[in-house]
C-alpha positions in Angstrom: -29.4 -219.0 -134.4 -27.9 -220.7 -137.3 -30.2 -222.2 -139.9 -30.6 -226.0 -139.9 -28.0 -227.8 -142.1 -30.8 -229.1 -144.3 -31.6 -225.5 -145.3 -27.9 -225.1 -146.2 -28.1 -228.3 -148.2 -31.1 -227.1 -150.2 -29.2 -224.0 -151.2 -26.4 -226.1 -152.8 -28.8 -227.2 -155.6 -29.5 -224.7 -158.3 -33.1 -223.4 -158.5 -33.8 -224.4 -162.1 -32.3 -227.9 -162.7 -31.8 -228.9 -159.1 -28.2 -229.9 -159.8 -25.7 -230.1 -156.9 -23.0 -227.4 -156.8 -23.3 -226.6 -160.5 -22.3 -223.0 -160.2 -19.5 -221.3 -158.3 -21.8 -219.9 -155.7 -23.3 -223.3 -155.1 -19.8 -224.9 -154.9 -18.9 -222.4 -152.2 -22.1 -223.2 -150.3 -21.3 -226.9 -150.7 -17.8 -226.5 -149.2 -19.2 -224.6 -146.2 -21.9 -227.2 -145.8 -19.3 -230.0 -145.7 -17.4 -228.2 -143.0 -20.6 -227.7 -141.0 -21.7 -231.4 -141.4 -18.3 -232.5 -140.2 -18.4 -230.1 -137.2 -21.9 -231.3 -136.3 -21.1 -235.0 -136.8 -23.7 -235.5 -139.5 -23.2 -238.8 -141.3 -23.6 -239.9 -144.9 -26.9 -241.7 -144.4 -28.6 -238.6 -142.8 -27.3 -236.5 -145.6 -28.4 -238.8 -148.4 -31.8 -239.1 -146.9 -32.1 -235.4 -146.7 -31.1 -235.1 -150.3 -33.9 -237.5 -151.3 -36.4 -235.6 -149.2 -35.5 -232.2 -150.6 -35.5 -233.3 -154.3 -38.6 -235.5 -154.0 -40.5 -232.6 -152.5 -39.3 -230.5 -155.5 -40.9 -233.1 -157.8 -37.6 -234.5 -159.2 -37.6 -237.9 -160.7 -36.1 -240.9 -159.0 -33.4 -241.1 -161.6 -32.5 -237.4 -161.1 -32.4 -237.9 -157.3 -30.1 -240.9 -157.6 -27.8 -239.0 -160.0 -27.5 -236.1 -157.6 -26.9 -238.4 -154.6 -24.0 -239.9 -156.6 -22.6 -236.4 -157.3 -22.7 -235.5 -153.6 -21.4 -238.9 -152.5 -18.3 -238.6 -154.8 -17.5 -235.2 -153.2 -18.6 -235.6 -149.6 -18.6 -239.3 -148.5 -14.8 -239.7 -148.1 -15.0 -236.9 -145.5 -18.1 -238.0 -143.6 -18.8 -240.7 -140.9 -21.0 -243.7 -141.7 
């Protein structure tokens, strides 16, 4: 069974600074995540809420979370429903 897309999303953030797709390996994961989200019909609102949950659980500040959501939105939202 494939892992949940939220697990794939979490792996797109580096382990130290929790920045989205900041390294080549994370960029590759992000690209594959986008393909999976599109194939599964996952929308922007579900993705942005999952980002908030993951980063808040990691203890990230509200400012950091919003900056990372903006990064993901710039790259993913044009390709996603809602």
